[in-house]
N, CA, C and O atoms as CSV, one atom per row, in Angstrom:
chain,resi,resn,atom,element,x,y,z
A,1,MET,N,N,98.555,86.291,226.318
A,1,MET,CA,C,99.623,85.412,226.773
A,1,MET,C,C,99.401,83.981,226.285
A,1,MET,O,O,100.338,83.311,225.851
A,2,LYS,N,N,98.143,83.518,226.362
A,2,LYS,CA,C,97.817,82.163,225.923
A,2,LYS,C,C,98.110,82.001,224.432
A,2,LYS,O,O,98.641,80.978,224.000
A,3,LYS,N,N,97.760,83.020,223.659
A,3,LYS,CA,C,98.008,82.967,222.221
A,3,LYS,C,C,99.510,82.905,221.936
A,3,LYS,O,O,99.942,82.191,221.031
A,4,LEU,N,N,100.293,83.641,222.696
A,4,LEU,CA,C,101.740,83.646,222.523
A,4,LEU,C,C,102.336,82.274,222.827
A,4,LEU,O,O,103.223,81.813,222.108
A,5,LEU,N,N,101.861,81.619,223.880
A,5,LEU,CA,C,102.337,80.270,224.214
A,5,LEU,C,C,101.945,79.270,223.135
A,5,LEU,O,O,102.743,78.411,222.761
A,6,CYS,N,N,100.714,79.379,222.633
A,6,CYS,CA,C,100.270,78.475,221.548
A,6,CYS,C,C,101.121,78.682,220.300
A,6,CYS,O,O,101.516,77.720,219.641
A,7,PHE,N,N,101.397,79.940,219.983
A,7,PHE,CA,C,102.218,80.246,218.818
A,7,PHE,C,C,103.638,79.701,218.998
A,7,PHE,O,O,104.210,79.147,218.060
A,8,ALA,N,N,104.201,79.854,220.180
A,8,ALA,CA,C,105.541,79.338,220.470
A,8,ALA,C,C,105.573,77.810,220.360
A,8,ALA,O,O,106.530,77.245,219.833
A,9,ALA,N,N,104.537,77.151,220.853
A,9,ALA,CA,C,104.458,75.689,220.755
A,9,ALA,C,C,104.347,75.267,219.290
A,9,ALA,O,O,104.975,74.295,218.870
A,10,PHE,N,N,103.553,75.997,218.522
A,10,PHE,CA,C,103.404,75.709,217.096
A,10,PHE,C,C,104.741,75.847,216.378
A,10,PHE,O,O,105.110,74.993,215.572
A,11,LEU,N,N,105.475,76.940,216.677
A,11,LEU,CA,C,106.785,77.136,216.063
A,11,LEU,C,C,107.755,76.019,216.440
A,11,LEU,O,O,108.507,75.537,215.593
A,12,ALA,N,N,107.742,75.616,217.679
A,12,ALA,CA,C,108.633,74.541,218.133
A,12,ALA,C,C,108.328,73.248,217.392
A,12,ALA,O,O,109.242,72.547,216.960
A,13,LEU,N,N,107.046,72.932,217.243
A,13,LEU,CA,C,106.653,71.718,216.515
A,13,LEU,C,C,107.028,71.829,215.043
A,13,LEU,O,O,107.463,70.854,214.431
A,14,SER,N,N,106.857,73.016,214.481
A,14,SER,CA,C,107.193,73.219,213.066
A,14,SER,C,C,108.674,73.000,212.826
A,14,SER,O,O,109.053,72.322,211.870
A,15,PHE,N,N,109.518,73.565,213.682
A,15,PHE,CA,C,110.955,73.397,213.512
A,15,PHE,C,C,111.371,71.952,213.733
A,15,PHE,O,O,112.291,71.469,213.073
A,16,THR,N,N,110.721,71.265,214.635
A,16,THR,CA,C,111.036,69.863,214.892
A,16,THR,C,C,110.754,69.027,213.654
A,16,THR,O,O,111.573,68.190,213.274
A,17,SER,N,N,109.598,69.246,213.016
A,17,SER,CA,C,109.262,68.442,211.845
A,17,SER,C,C,110.130,68.811,210.653
A,17,SER,O,O,110.447,67.952,209.830
A,18,VAL,N,N,110.522,70.090,210.549
A,18,VAL,CA,C,111.398,70.495,209.454
A,18,VAL,C,C,112.773,69.856,209.635
A,18,VAL,O,O,113.361,69.370,208.670
A,19,ASN,N,N,113.280,69.854,210.845
A,19,ASN,CA,C,114.595,69.288,211.099
A,19,ASN,C,C,114.604,67.774,210.965
A,19,ASN,O,O,115.657,67.188,210.710
A,20,ALA,N,N,113.462,67.131,211.128
A,20,ALA,CA,C,113.397,65.681,211.024
A,20,ALA,C,C,113.493,65.209,209.573
A,20,ALA,O,O,113.856,64.061,209.316
A,21,GLU,N,N,113.176,66.075,208.643
A,21,GLU,CA,C,113.213,65.734,207.221
A,21,GLU,C,C,114.656,65.757,206.729
A,21,GLU,O,O,115.314,66.796,206.774
A,22,VAL,N,N,115.145,64.618,206.264
A,22,VAL,CA,C,116.506,64.535,205.737
A,22,VAL,C,C,116.404,64.139,204.270
A,22,VAL,O,O,115.820,63.110,203.930
A,23,ILE,N,N,116.972,64.960,203.420
A,23,ILE,CA,C,116.923,64.732,201.977
A,23,ILE,C,C,118.223,64.079,201.539
A,23,ILE,O,O,119.314,64.556,201.849
A,24,GLY,N,N,118.084,62.991,200.821
A,24,GLY,CA,C,119.246,62.323,200.245
A,24,GLY,C,C,119.269,62.584,198.751
A,24,GLY,O,O,118.223,62.793,198.137
A,25,ILE,N,N,120.443,62.573,198.173
A,25,ILE,CA,C,120.566,62.739,196.731
A,25,ILE,C,C,121.394,61.589,196.170
A,25,ILE,O,O,122.286,61.063,196.834
A,26,VAL,N,N,121.083,61.215,194.946
A,26,VAL,CA,C,121.859,60.191,194.244
A,26,VAL,C,C,122.118,60.652,192.814
A,26,VAL,O,O,121.278,61.300,192.190
A,27,ASP,N,N,123.274,60.312,192.323
A,27,ASP,CA,C,123.642,60.570,190.934
A,27,ASP,C,C,123.378,59.269,190.174
A,27,ASP,O,O,124.209,58.361,190.168
A,28,PHE,N,N,122.220,59.194,189.540
A,28,PHE,CA,C,121.783,57.960,188.892
A,28,PHE,C,C,122.774,57.514,187.814
A,28,PHE,O,O,123.063,56.324,187.688
A,29,ASP,N,N,123.291,58.470,187.040
A,29,ASP,CA,C,124.254,58.112,185.987
A,29,ASP,C,C,125.516,57.488,186.576
A,29,ASP,O,O,126.045,56.515,186.040
A,30,LYS,N,N,125.986,58.050,187.671
A,30,LYS,CA,C,127.179,57.504,188.327
A,30,LYS,C,C,126.906,56.103,188.868
A,30,LYS,O,O,127.774,55.232,188.814
A,31,ILE,N,N,125.700,55.889,189.389
A,31,ILE,CA,C,125.328,54.557,189.885
A,31,ILE,C,C,125.368,53.549,188.742
A,31,ILE,O,O,125.955,52.475,188.869
A,32,VAL,N,N,124.740,53.905,187.633
A,32,VAL,CA,C,124.701,53.002,186.476
A,32,VAL,C,C,126.109,52.744,185.947
A,32,VAL,O,O,126.446,51.610,185.606
A,33,ASP,N,N,126.929,53.789,185.879
A,33,ASP,CA,C,128.296,53.640,185.361
A,33,ASP,C,C,129.173,52.756,186.245
A,33,ASP,O,O,130.097,52.106,185.755
A,34,ASN,N,N,128.885,52.731,187.542
A,34,ASN,CA,C,129.757,52.000,188.473
A,34,ASN,C,C,129.161,50.700,189.006
A,34,ASN,O,O,129.806,50.003,189.789
A,35,TYR,N,N,127.962,50.371,188.599
A,35,TYR,CA,C,127.324,49.119,189.025
A,35,TYR,C,C,127.849,47.998,188.132
A,35,TYR,O,O,127.582,47.986,186.930
A,36,SER,N,N,128.583,47.069,188.706
A,36,SER,CA,C,129.258,46.022,187.925
A,36,SER,C,C,128.293,45.166,187.110
A,36,SER,O,O,128.641,44.715,186.019
A,37,LYS,N,N,127.104,44.941,187.618
A,37,LYS,CA,C,126.143,44.097,186.901
A,37,LYS,C,C,125.683,44.755,185.596
A,37,LYS,O,O,125.312,44.055,184.654
A,38,VAL,N,N,125.702,46.082,185.528
A,38,VAL,CA,C,125.296,46.782,184.308
A,38,VAL,C,C,126.226,46.406,183.162
A,38,VAL,O,O,125.775,46.199,182.036
A,39,LYS,N,N,127.504,46.320,183.443
A,39,LYS,CA,C,128.476,45.957,182.400
A,39,LYS,C,C,128.225,44.531,181.910
A,39,LYS,O,O,128.277,44.264,180.710
A,40,THR,N,N,127.957,43.630,182.834
A,40,THR,CA,C,127.674,42.240,182.479
A,40,THR,C,C,126.420,42.144,181.615
A,40,THR,O,O,126.407,41.464,180.588
A,41,VAL,N,N,125.383,42.825,182.042
A,41,VAL,CA,C,124.113,42.799,181.306
A,41,VAL,C,C,124.273,43.464,179.943
A,41,VAL,O,O,123.735,42.981,178.947
A,42,SER,N,N,124.999,44.552,179.900
A,42,SER,CA,C,125.231,45.248,178.640
A,42,SER,C,C,125.956,44.342,177.646
A,42,SER,O,O,125.620,44.321,176.462
A,43,ASN,N,N,126.936,43.605,178.122
A,43,ASN,CA,C,127.655,42.668,177.256
A,43,ASN,C,C,126.730,41.557,176.768
A,43,ASN,O,O,126.792,41.153,175.607
A,44,GLU,N,N,125.877,41.069,177.657
A,44,GLU,CA,C,124.937,40.012,177.280
A,44,GLU,C,C,123.973,40.497,176.194
A,44,GLU,O,O,123.693,39.780,175.233
A,45,ILE,N,N,123.482,41.698,176.360
A,45,ILE,CA,C,122.555,42.270,175.370
A,45,ILE,C,C,123.281,42.520,174.048
A,45,ILE,O,O,122.734,42.258,172.978
A,46,SER,N,N,124.499,43.023,174.122
A,46,SER,CA,C,125.289,43.263,172.904
A,46,SER,C,C,125.575,41.961,172.164
A,46,SER,O,O,125.529,41.919,170.935
A,47,ASP,N,N,125.868,40.910,172.905
A,47,ASP,CA,C,126.112,39.604,172.285
A,47,ASP,C,C,124.873,39.106,171.546
A,47,ASP,O,O,124.966,38.576,170.439
A,48,LYS,N,N,123.724,39.285,172.170
A,48,LYS,CA,C,122.466,38.846,171.544
A,48,LYS,C,C,122.215,39.644,170.261
A,48,LYS,O,O,121.766,39.085,169.261
A,49,TYR,N,N,122.499,40.933,170.289
A,49,TYR,CA,C,122.321,41.778,169.112
A,49,TYR,C,C,123.295,41.357,168.004
A,49,TYR,O,O,122.922,41.286,166.833
A,50,ALA,N,N,124.526,41.084,168.383
A,50,ALA,CA,C,125.533,40.646,167.405
A,50,ALA,C,C,125.127,39.321,166.770
A,50,ALA,O,O,125.373,39.085,165.587
A,51,GLU,N,N,124.501,38.463,167.571
A,51,GLU,CA,C,124.008,37.180,167.052
A,51,GLU,C,C,122.969,37.410,165.951
A,51,GLU,O,O,122.978,36.717,164.934
A,52,ILE,N,N,122.094,38.362,166.149
A,52,ILE,CA,C,121.069,38.684,165.144
A,52,ILE,C,C,121.733,39.248,163.892
A,52,ILE,O,O,121.335,38.910,162.777
A,53,GLN,N,N,122.727,40.091,164.060
A,53,GLN,CA,C,123.429,40.646,162.902
A,53,GLN,C,C,124.143,39.545,162.106
A,53,GLN,O,O,124.102,39.538,160.876
A,54,ARG,N,N,124.796,38.616,162.815
A,54,ARG,CA,C,125.467,37.494,162.131
A,54,ARG,C,C,124.453,36.651,161.370
A,54,ARG,O,O,124.700,36.238,160.237
A,55,TYR,N,N,123.310,36.401,162.000
A,55,TYR,CA,C,122.253,35.620,161.353
A,55,TYR,C,C,121.822,36.307,160.058
A,55,TYR,O,O,121.685,35.659,159.020
A,56,SER,N,N,121.612,37.614,160.125
A,56,SER,CA,C,121.184,38.367,158.940
A,56,SER,C,C,122.221,38.300,157.825
A,56,SER,O,O,121.873,38.110,156.660
A,57,LEU,N,N,123.474,38.455,158.177
A,57,LEU,CA,C,124.535,38.394,157.163
A,57,LEU,C,C,124.639,36.998,156.544
A,57,LEU,O,O,124.807,36.865,155.332
A,58,ASP,N,N,124.540,35.972,157.369
A,58,ASP,CA,C,124.589,34.595,156.860
A,58,ASP,C,C,123.437,34.337,155.897
A,58,ASP,O,O,123.625,33.746,154.834
A,59,LYS,N,N,122.257,34.778,156.275
A,59,LYS,CA,C,121.079,34.551,155.424
A,59,LYS,C,C,121.162,35.359,154.137
A,59,LYS,O,O,120.658,34.930,153.099
A,60,GLU,N,N,121.791,36.517,154.200
A,60,GLU,CA,C,121.968,37.332,152.999
A,60,GLU,C,C,122.880,36.609,152.001
A,60,GLU,O,O,122.631,36.616,150.795
A,61,ARG,N,N,123.936,35.990,152.525
A,61,ARG,CA,C,124.845,35.215,151.655
A,61,ARG,C,C,124.117,34.020,151.029
A,61,ARG,O,O,124.282,33.719,149.847
A,62,GLU,N,N,123.314,33.353,151.851
A,62,GLU,CA,C,122.550,32.205,151.336
A,62,GLU,C,C,121.569,32.652,150.262
A,62,GLU,O,O,121.383,31.963,149.259
A,63,TYR,N,N,120.949,33.792,150.469
A,63,TYR,CA,C,119.958,34.317,149.519
A,63,TYR,C,C,120.584,34.556,148.147
A,63,TYR,O,O,119.971,34.276,147.117
A,64,LYS,N,N,121.800,35.071,148.146
A,64,LYS,CA,C,122.482,35.370,146.887
A,64,LYS,C,C,122.777,34.109,146.073
A,64,LYS,O,O,122.948,34.173,144.856
A,65,LYS,N,N,122.833,32.980,146.750
A,65,LYS,CA,C,123.124,31.712,146.072
A,65,LYS,C,C,121.877,31.086,145.434
A,65,LYS,O,O,121.992,30.182,144.607
A,66,LEU,N,N,120.698,31.561,145.814
A,66,LEU,CA,C,119.461,30.997,145.276
A,66,LEU,C,C,119.239,31.496,143.852
A,66,LEU,O,O,119.552,32.639,143.518
A,67,SER,N,N,118.688,30.602,143.020
A,67,SER,CA,C,118.577,30.963,141.606
A,67,SER,C,C,117.154,31.273,141.146
A,67,SER,O,O,116.973,32.160,140.311
A,68,THR,N,N,116.154,30.590,141.650
A,68,THR,CA,C,114.792,30.802,141.141
A,68,THR,C,C,114.019,31.795,142.021
A,68,THR,O,O,114.277,31.911,143.219
A,69,PRO,N,N,113.076,32.500,141.409
A,69,PRO,CA,C,112.255,33.440,142.173
A,69,PRO,C,C,111.446,32.755,143.276
A,69,PRO,O,O,111.259,33.330,144.349
A,70,LEU,N,N,110.974,31.560,143.030
A,70,LEU,CA,C,110.200,30.835,144.036
A,70,LEU,C,C,111.068,30.481,145.241
A,70,LEU,O,O,110.634,30.632,146.383
A,71,GLU,N,N,112.276,30.018,144.995
A,71,GLU,CA,C,113.195,29.723,146.099
A,71,GLU,C,C,113.473,30.982,146.920
A,71,GLU,O,O,113.482,30.948,148.151
A,72,ARG,N,N,113.695,32.075,146.225
A,72,ARG,CA,C,113.975,33.341,146.906
A,72,ARG,C,C,112.793,33.809,147.738
A,72,ARG,O,O,112.964,34.276,148.864
A,73,LYS,N,N,111.599,33.685,147.184
A,73,LYS,CA,C,110.398,34.119,147.898
A,73,LYS,C,C,110.205,33.280,149.170
A,73,LYS,O,O,109.975,33.827,150.248
A,74,ASN,N,N,110.298,31.977,149.040
A,74,ASN,CA,C,110.144,31.081,150.196
A,74,ASN,C,C,111.230,31.344,151.249
A,74,ASN,O,O,110.967,31.362,152.451
A,75,PHE,N,N,112.438,31.543,150.763
A,75,PHE,CA,C,113.552,31.814,151.654
A,75,PHE,C,C,113.326,33.130,152.411
A,75,PHE,O,O,113.534,33.192,153.622
A,76,GLU,N,N,112.903,34.174,151.701
A,76,GLU,CA,C,112.635,35.479,152.316
A,76,GLU,C,C,111.585,35.363,153.421
A,76,GLU,O,O,111.750,35.915,154.509
A,77,GLU,N,N,110.506,34.641,153.127
A,77,GLU,CA,C,109.436,34.484,154.113
A,77,GLU,C,C,109.933,33.730,155.349
A,77,GLU,O,O,109.637,34.107,156.483
A,78,SER,N,N,110.678,32.679,155.111
A,78,SER,CA,C,111.217,31.881,156.211
A,78,SER,C,C,112.166,32.704,157.083
A,78,SER,O,O,112.080,32.685,158.311
A,79,VAL,N,N,113.055,33.415,156.432
A,79,VAL,CA,C,114.034,34.235,157.144
A,79,VAL,C,C,113.332,35.366,157.900
A,79,VAL,O,O,113.705,35.687,159.028
A,80,ALA,N,N,112.341,35.952,157.291
A,80,ALA,CA,C,111.606,37.051,157.930
A,80,ALA,C,C,110.951,36.572,159.225
A,80,ALA,O,O,110.995,37.267,160.239
A,81,ARG,N,N,110.346,35.388,159.189
A,81,ARG,CA,C,109.721,34.823,160.398
A,81,ARG,C,C,110.761,34.559,161.486
A,81,ARG,O,O,110.573,34.912,162.649
A,82,GLU,N,N,111.851,33.934,161.080
A,82,GLU,CA,C,112.907,33.597,162.048
A,82,GLU,C,C,113.557,34.865,162.620
A,82,GLU,O,O,113.818,34.949,163.820
A,83,LEU,N,N,113.809,35.834,161.762
A,83,LEU,CA,C,114.413,37.092,162.209
A,83,LEU,C,C,113.478,37.828,163.174
A,83,LEU,O,O,113.924,38.412,164.161
A,84,SER,N,N,112.208,37.791,162.881
A,84,SER,CA,C,111.216,38.418,163.763
A,84,SER,C,C,111.235,37.774,165.147
A,84,SER,O,O,111.174,38.472,166.159
A,85,LYS,N,N,111.319,36.457,165.193
A,85,LYS,CA,C,111.396,35.738,166.475
A,85,LYS,C,C,112.658,36.130,167.245
A,85,LYS,O,O,112.615,36.366,168.452
A,86,LYS,N,N,113.772,36.193,166.530
A,86,LYS,CA,C,115.038,36.543,167.171
A,86,LYS,C,C,115.000,37.984,167.715
A,86,LYS,O,O,115.489,38.255,168.811
A,87,GLN,N,N,114.422,38.885,166.943
A,87,GLN,CA,C,114.328,40.278,167.385
A,87,GLN,C,C,113.394,40.417,168.594
A,87,GLN,O,O,113.668,41.184,169.517
A,88,GLU,N,N,112.312,39.678,168.574
A,88,GLU,CA,C,111.376,39.702,169.700
A,88,GLU,C,C,112.045,39.157,170.968
A,88,GLU,O,O,111.879,39.717,172.052
A,89,ALA,N,N,112.792,38.077,170.827
A,89,ALA,CA,C,113.507,37.511,171.970
A,89,ALA,C,C,114.547,38.503,172.491
A,89,ALA,O,O,114.738,38.637,173.700
A,90,TYR,N,N,115.212,39.190,171.574
A,90,TYR,CA,C,116.206,40.202,171.963
A,90,TYR,C,C,115.542,41.322,172.766
A,90,TYR,O,O,116.043,41.713,173.820
A,91,LEU,N,N,114.419,41.837,172.270
A,91,LEU,CA,C,113.728,42.927,172.959
A,91,LEU,C,C,113.211,42.497,174.332
A,91,LEU,O,O,113.266,43.268,175.290
A,92,LYS,N,N,112.713,41.272,174.422
A,92,LYS,CA,C,112.246,40.769,175.719
A,92,LYS,C,C,113.404,40.645,176.706
A,92,LYS,O,O,113.283,41.025,177.870
A,93,LEU,N,N,114.518,40.112,176.230
A,93,LEU,CA,C,115.707,39.989,177.081
A,93,LEU,C,C,116.164,41.365,177.561
A,93,LEU,O,O,116.463,41.555,178.740
A,94,LYS,N,N,116.213,42.317,176.637
A,94,LYS,CA,C,116.653,43.670,176.971
A,94,LYS,C,C,115.725,44.309,178.004
A,94,LYS,O,O,116.192,44.886,178.986
A,95,GLU,N,N,114.429,44.208,177.786
A,95,GLU,CA,C,113.447,44.752,178.739
A,95,GLU,C,C,113.585,44.108,180.113
A,95,GLU,O,O,113.585,44.793,181.136
A,96,LYS,N,N,113.702,42.794,180.123
A,96,LYS,CA,C,113.803,42.054,181.385
A,96,LYS,C,C,115.048,42.469,182.161
A,96,LYS,O,O,114.978,42.732,183.362
A,97,LYS,N,N,116.179,42.527,181.479
A,97,LYS,CA,C,117.438,42.872,182.135
A,97,LYS,C,C,117.431,44.323,182.623
A,97,LYS,O,O,117.927,44.615,183.711
A,98,GLU,N,N,116.874,45.225,181.825
A,98,GLU,CA,C,116.790,46.622,182.242
A,98,GLU,C,C,115.879,46.771,183.466
A,98,GLU,O,O,116.166,47.560,184.366
A,99,ALA,N,N,114.789,46.016,183.491
A,99,ALA,CA,C,113.878,46.060,184.644
A,99,ALA,C,C,114.566,45.508,185.894
A,99,ALA,O,O,114.381,46.037,186.990
A,100,GLU,N,N,115.354,44.452,185.731
A,100,GLU,CA,C,116.090,43.883,186.865
A,100,GLU,C,C,117.089,44.893,187.430
A,100,GLU,O,O,117.201,45.056,188.645
A,101,ILE,N,N,117.808,45.563,186.542
A,101,ILE,CA,C,118.790,46.569,186.965
A,101,ILE,C,C,118.075,47.716,187.683
A,101,ILE,O,O,118.499,48.147,188.755
A,102,ASP,N,N,117.004,48.197,187.091
A,102,ASP,CA,C,116.242,49.298,187.673
A,102,ASP,C,C,115.719,48.932,189.061
A,102,ASP,O,O,115.823,49.727,189.995
A,103,ALA,N,N,115.165,47.744,189.194
A,103,ALA,CA,C,114.632,47.294,190.493
A,103,ALA,C,C,115.755,47.173,191.523
A,103,ALA,O,O,115.582,47.562,192.679
A,104,ALA,N,N,116.897,46.638,191.111
A,104,ALA,CA,C,118.025,46.490,192.033
A,104,ALA,C,C,118.516,47.853,192.514
A,104,ALA,O,O,118.817,48.028,193.694
A,105,ILE,N,N,118.594,48.807,191.608
A,105,ILE,CA,C,119.040,50.157,191.978
A,105,ILE,C,C,118.044,50.801,192.932
A,105,ILE,O,O,118.443,51.380,193.942
A,106,LYS,N,N,116.767,50.708,192.627
A,106,LYS,CA,C,115.749,51.304,193.504
A,106,LYS,C,C,115.763,50.655,194.881
A,106,LYS,O,O,115.635,51.342,195.894
A,107,ASN,N,N,115.917,49.343,194.924
A,107,ASN,CA,C,115.978,48.652,196.220
A,107,ASN,C,C,117.208,49.068,197.014
A,107,ASN,O,O,117.129,49.253,198.228
A,108,ALA,N,N,118.339,49.217,196.340
A,108,ALA,CA,C,119.566,49.638,197.022
A,108,ALA,C,C,119.421,51.065,197.547
A,108,ALA,O,O,119.859,51.364,198.658
A,109,ILE,N,N,118.818,51.933,196.766
A,109,ILE,CA,C,118.595,53.313,197.213
A,109,ILE,C,C,117.717,53.313,198.461
A,109,ILE,O,O,118.000,54.015,199.432
A,110,LYS,N,N,116.664,52.526,198.424
A,110,LYS,CA,C,115.758,52.448,199.574
A,110,LYS,C,C,116.485,51.901,200.807
A,110,LYS,O,O,116.346,52.433,201.908
A,111,GLN,N,N,117.250,50.843,200.609
A,111,GLN,CA,C,118.001,50.221,201.708
A,111,GLN,C,C,118.993,51.209,202.327
A,111,GLN,O,O,119.074,51.328,203.549
A,112,VAL,N,N,119.741,51.911,201.485
A,112,VAL,CA,C,120.725,52.881,201.974
A,112,VAL,C,C,120.017,54.056,202.655
A,112,VAL,O,O,120.479,54.544,203.686
A,113,ALA,N,N,118.912,54.504,202.090
A,113,ALA,CA,C,118.167,55.618,202.686
A,113,ALA,C,C,117.678,55.251,204.084
A,113,ALA,O,O,117.788,56.051,205.013
A,114,ILE,N,N,117.147,54.059,204.231
A,114,ILE,CA,C,116.648,53.620,205.539
A,114,ILE,C,C,117.793,53.513,206.539
A,114,ILE,O,O,117.682,53.989,207.669
A,115,SER,N,N,118.883,52.892,206.128
A,115,SER,CA,C,120.007,52.736,207.058
A,115,SER,C,C,120.676,54.073,207.396
A,115,SER,O,O,121.289,54.214,208.454
A,116,SER,N,N,120.555,55.047,206.496
A,116,SER,CA,C,121.141,56.369,206.736
A,116,SER,C,C,120.140,57.333,207.357
A,116,SER,O,O,120.443,58.507,207.566
A,117,LYS,N,N,118.946,56.829,207.649
A,117,LYS,CA,C,117.878,57.648,208.238
A,117,LYS,C,C,117.521,58.848,207.365
A,117,LYS,O,O,117.305,59.955,207.860
A,118,VAL,N,N,117.465,58.606,206.067
A,118,VAL,CA,C,117.080,59.626,205.090
A,118,VAL,C,C,115.617,59.396,204.754
A,118,VAL,O,O,115.208,58.270,204.473
A,119,THR,N,N,114.830,60.461,204.782
A,119,THR,CA,C,113.388,60.314,204.570
A,119,THR,C,C,112.979,60.468,203.111
A,119,THR,O,O,111.958,59.922,202.691
A,120,THR,N,N,113.764,61.203,202.340
A,120,THR,CA,C,113.440,61.448,200.932
A,120,THR,C,C,114.722,61.376,200.120
A,120,THR,O,O,115.767,61.865,200.550
A,121,VAL,N,N,114.640,60.760,198.939
A,121,VAL,CA,C,115.805,60.691,198.053
A,121,VAL,C,C,115.392,61.216,196.686
A,121,VAL,O,O,114.361,60.821,196.142
A,122,VAL,N,N,116.213,62.116,196.134
A,122,VAL,CA,C,115.944,62.680,194.816
A,122,VAL,C,C,117.206,62.589,193.964
A,122,VAL,O,O,118.311,62.398,194.472
A,123,GLU,N,N,117.012,62.730,192.668
A,123,GLU,CA,C,118.122,62.727,191.717
A,123,GLU,C,C,118.945,63.997,191.925
A,123,GLU,O,O,118.399,65.086,192.097
A,124,LYS,N,N,120.242,63.840,191.906
A,124,LYS,CA,C,121.175,64.933,192.169
A,124,LYS,C,C,120.953,66.139,191.247
A,124,LYS,O,O,121.151,67.282,191.660
A,125,SER,N,N,120.550,65.887,190.023
A,125,SER,CA,C,120.402,66.966,189.047
A,125,SER,C,C,119.290,67.951,189.394
A,125,SER,O,O,119.270,69.053,188.846
A,126,VAL,N,N,118.368,67.596,190.279
A,126,VAL,CA,C,117.270,68.497,190.636
A,126,VAL,C,C,117.542,69.274,191.919
A,126,VAL,O,O,116.694,70.045,192.367
A,127,VAL,N,N,118.714,69.080,192.511
A,127,VAL,CA,C,119.050,69.745,193.766
A,127,VAL,C,C,120.100,70.817,193.486
A,127,VAL,O,O,121.154,70.545,192.912
A,128,PHE,N,N,119.788,72.030,193.902
A,128,PHE,CA,C,120.746,73.122,193.732
A,128,PHE,C,C,121.715,73.207,194.899
A,128,PHE,O,O,122.881,73.564,194.730
A,129,PHE,N,N,121.220,72.874,196.087
A,129,PHE,CA,C,122.037,73.040,197.280
A,129,PHE,C,C,121.570,72.067,198.344
A,129,PHE,O,O,120.371,71.854,198.521
A,130,GLY,N,N,122.513,71.483,199.045
A,130,GLY,CA,C,122.200,70.654,200.200
A,130,GLY,C,C,121.935,69.197,199.847
A,130,GLY,O,O,122.116,68.754,198.713
A,131,GLY,N,N,121.506,68.486,200.857
A,131,GLY,CA,C,121.208,67.074,200.690
A,131,GLY,C,C,122.401,66.203,201.046
A,131,GLY,O,O,123.551,66.640,200.985
A,132,VAL,N,N,122.113,64.985,201.414
A,132,VAL,CA,C,123.138,64.012,201.770
A,132,VAL,C,C,123.355,63.115,200.553
A,132,VAL,O,O,122.432,62.437,200.101
A,133,ASP,N,N,124.574,63.115,200.031
A,133,ASP,CA,C,124.867,62.314,198.842
A,133,ASP,C,C,125.018,60.844,199.230
A,133,ASP,O,O,125.912,60.482,199.995
A,134,LEU,N,N,124.139,60.006,198.695
A,134,LEU,CA,C,124.130,58.572,198.992
A,134,LEU,C,C,124.704,57.729,197.851
A,134,LEU,O,O,124.739,56.501,197.941
A,135,THR,N,N,125.145,58.374,196.802
A,135,THR,CA,C,125.557,57.671,195.581
A,135,THR,C,C,126.588,56.580,195.834
A,135,THR,O,O,126.396,55.441,195.410
A,136,ASP,N,N,127.663,56.908,196.512
A,136,ASP,CA,C,128.739,55.928,196.732
A,136,ASP,C,C,128.262,54.753,197.586
A,136,ASP,O,O,128.649,53.609,197.347
A,137,LYS,N,N,127.431,55.035,198.571
A,137,LYS,CA,C,126.898,53.958,199.411
A,137,LYS,C,C,125.991,53.033,198.590
A,137,LYS,O,O,126.006,51.816,198.771
A,138,VAL,N,N,125.208,53.622,197.693
A,138,VAL,CA,C,124.314,52.819,196.839
A,138,VAL,C,C,125.141,51.932,195.915
A,138,VAL,O,O,124.843,50.747,195.766
A,139,VAL,N,N,126.167,52.489,195.299
A,139,VAL,CA,C,127.041,51.707,194.400
A,139,VAL,C,C,127.695,50.570,195.181
A,139,VAL,O,O,127.750,49.434,194.709
A,140,SER,N,N,128.183,50.879,196.362
A,140,SER,CA,C,128.817,49.858,197.200
A,140,SER,C,C,127.829,48.757,197.559
A,140,SER,O,O,128.166,47.575,197.494
A,141,THR,N,N,126.632,49.130,197.931
A,141,THR,CA,C,125.590,48.153,198.266
A,141,THR,C,C,125.263,47.264,197.070
A,141,THR,O,O,125.139,46.047,197.210
A,142,LEU,N,N,125.124,47.869,195.904
A,142,LEU,CA,C,124.806,47.111,194.690
A,142,LEU,C,C,125.919,46.126,194.345
A,142,LEU,O,O,125.659,44.955,194.069
A,143,ASN,N,N,127.142,46.603,194.361
A,143,ASN,CA,C,128.260,45.741,193.971
A,143,ASN,C,C,128.535,44.643,194.983
A,143,ASN,O,O,128.991,43.558,194.622
A,144,THR,N,N,128.258,44.921,196.244
A,144,THR,CA,C,128.417,43.890,197.278
A,144,THR,C,C,127.350,42.817,197.134
A,144,THR,O,O,127.631,41.626,197.272
A,145,SER,N,N,126.118,43.246,196.854
A,145,SER,CA,C,125.022,42.274,196.756
A,145,SER,C,C,125.046,41.480,195.466
A,145,SER,O,O,124.472,40.393,195.406
A,146,SER,N,N,125.699,41.996,194.427
A,146,SER,CA,C,125.718,41.276,193.142
A,146,SER,C,C,126.807,40.219,193.090
A,146,SER,O,O,126.859,39.434,192.143
A,147,LYS,N,N,127.672,40.187,194.084
A,147,LYS,CA,C,128.766,39.188,194.075
A,147,LYS,C,C,128.339,37.902,194.724
A,147,LYS,O,O,129.127,36.960,194.803
């Protein structure tokens, strides 16, 4: 009888802890597609890239106007250094902005999960069945906080 009561208590505790676990799901692609700041950042990064392309085209035109091999060599070296700096600045900007977006999304997911009393959040693509979809709440939180 004692063993039966212990087993029943164990089962009750097991079901309680299983029921306490709430899984949330998010569609990361949908979040990125609907987060207004992503569009702004994407445009900023595209503008910086276009600036580098314009610089390259301008320097190519200037290069064609040079007549001596020494002028061309000096010009090539100068342009190569400047282009390298511009590309490095572009990559740093891109990394920084992507990290900011990623951090904002993760913070919003955490905030929504806590307010929704969700204990675990996973990407929607790994869930076959069940879970509480938090995607729209996360997008709303992100867009509200970015204004």
